[in-house]
C-alpha positions in Angstrom: 3.3 23.0 4.3 2.6 19.5 2.9 4.3 18.2 -0.2 2.1 16.5 -2.9 4.6 13.7 -3.5 4.5 12.8 0.2 0.7 12.8 0.2 0.6 10.7 -3.0 3.0 8.2 -1.5 1.1 7.8 1.7 -2.2 7.5 -0.2 -0.7 4.9 -2.6 0.8 2.9 0.3 -2.6 2.9 2.1 -4.5 1.7 -1.0 -1.8 -0.9 -1.8 -2.0 -2.2 1.8 -5.7 -2.5 1.5 -5.3 -4.3 -1.9 -2.9 -6.8 -0.3 -5.2 -7.4 2.6 -8.2 -8.1 0.4 -6.1 -10.3 -1.8 -5.0 -12.4 1.2 -8.6 -12.7 2.4 -9.7 -13.7 -1.1 -6.9 -16.3 -1.4 -7.7 -17.8 2.1 -11.3 -18.1 1.2 -10.5 -19.7 -2.2 -8.2 -22.2 -0.4 -10.9 -23.0 2.1 -13.4 -23.7 -0.7 -11.0 -25.9 -2.6 -9.9 -28.0 0.4 -13.4 -28.4 1.9 -14.6 -31.9 1.5 -18.2 -33.0 1.2 -19.5 -33.5 4.7 -22.4 -35.7 5.9 -24.2 -32.6 7.0 -25.6 -32.2 3.5 -27.6 -29.0 3.4 -25.5 -27.4 6.1 -22.4 -28.0 3.9 -24.1 -26.5 0.8 -25.3 -23.4 2.7 -21.8 -22.8 4.1 -20.4 -23.2 0.6 -22.9 -20.8 -0.9 -22.2 -18.2 1.8 -18.5 -18.5 1.1 -19.1 -18.0 -2.6 -21.1 -14.8 -1.9 -18.2 -13.6 0.3 -15.9 -14.4 -2.5 -18.0 -12.3 -5.0 -18.0 -9.4 -2.5 -14.2 -9.6 -2.2 -13.8 -9.7 -6.0 -15.7 -6.4 -6.3 -13.6 -4.9 -3.5 -10.4 -6.1 -5.3 -11.6 -4.5 -8.6 -12.4 -1.2 -7.0 -9.2 -1.1 -5.0 -7.2 -1.9 -8.2 -9.0 1.0 -9.9 -7.9 3.3 -7.0 -4.3 2.2 -7.4 -4.4 2.9 -11.1 -6.0 6.3 -10.5 -3.3 7.2 -8.0 -0.6 6.0 -10.4 -2.0 8.1 -13.2 -1.4 11.4 -11.3 1.4 13.5 -12.7 3.2 14.6 -9.5 5.3 17.3 -11.2 2.3 18.9 -12.9 1.7 22.5 -11.8 -2.0 23.4 -11.2 -3.1 27.0 -11.3 -6.7 25.9 -11.0 -7.9 22.9 -9.0 -8.0 19.7 -11.1 -7.4 15.9 -10.7 -4.1 15.5 -8.8 -4.3 18.8 -7.0 -3.4 19.1 -3.3 -5.6 21.9 -1.9 -4.9 23.7 1.3 -8.1 25.3 2.6 -9.3 27.0 5.8 -10.8 23.7 6.7 -7.8 21.5 6.0 -6.1 19.7 3.1 -7.9 18.0 0.2 -6.2 15.8 -2.4 -8.3 15.4 -5.5 -7.5 11.9 -6.5 -9.4 8.8 -5.4 -12.0 8.6 -2.6 -10.2 6.8 0.2 -10.9 9.2 3.0 -8.4 10.7 5.3 -4.7 9.8 5.4 -2.5 11.0 8.2 0.8 12.7 7.5 2.7 13.5 10.7 -0.1 15.3 12.6 -2.0 16.5 9.5 -5.0 14.8 8.0 -5.4 15.0 4.2 -8.8 14.1 2.8 -8.4 12.1 -0.4 -11.6 12.8 -2.5 -12.8 12.3 -6.0 -13.5 15.2 -8.4 -17.1 13.8 -8.5 -17.7 14.1 -4.8 -19.8 17.1 -3.6 -16.8 19.0 -2.2 -14.7 17.9 -5.2 -17.2 19.4 -7.6 -17.2 22.7 -5.6 -13.4 22.8 -5.6 -12.9 22.0 -9.3 -11.7 24.9 -11.4 -11.2 27.2 -8.4 -7.8 28.9 -7.7 -5.8 30.1 -4.8 -7.6 33.0 -3.0 -11.1 32.0 -4.0 -13.7 30.4 -1.7 -16.6 27.9 -1.8 -19.7 27.6 0.3 -19.9 24.4 2.3 -21.6 24.8 5.6 -20.1 28.3 5.7 -17.3 29.8 3.7 -14.2 27.7 2.9 -11.2 29.8 1.8 -8.8 28.2 -0.7 -5.3 29.1 0.5 -3.2 27.3 -2.0 -3.3 24.8 -4.9 -0.3 22.5 -5.2 
């Protein structure tokens, strides 16, 4: 059986790696914009600059969302005991493991995939408040085996 601390650590490492990657890309783009000199190409130069600024805005949004994910993961109380599924619960079901935290998709721990989902996601909403031994309907019956 998986341990919530391990799942949390892997999820946090994944989000932190993504944050660092986006930050490096943002910094490289910023540096390229700063070091670019006015070329004789005129319009071509301005178009390239505008595209770079659009990319920079997109990266800024990704940075903000990823920082929010890091904060969300850091706010989880790992030693909290959940009788009912809530934010921070690791849920073992007949269809696999779900970690109600931030929506980053699947993380792999050894040979097991754990789906990191938000409480606001469709499956998250179905799971919220349920306890071990109950079930939900999602393309068939999904049995909740344990809540950690």
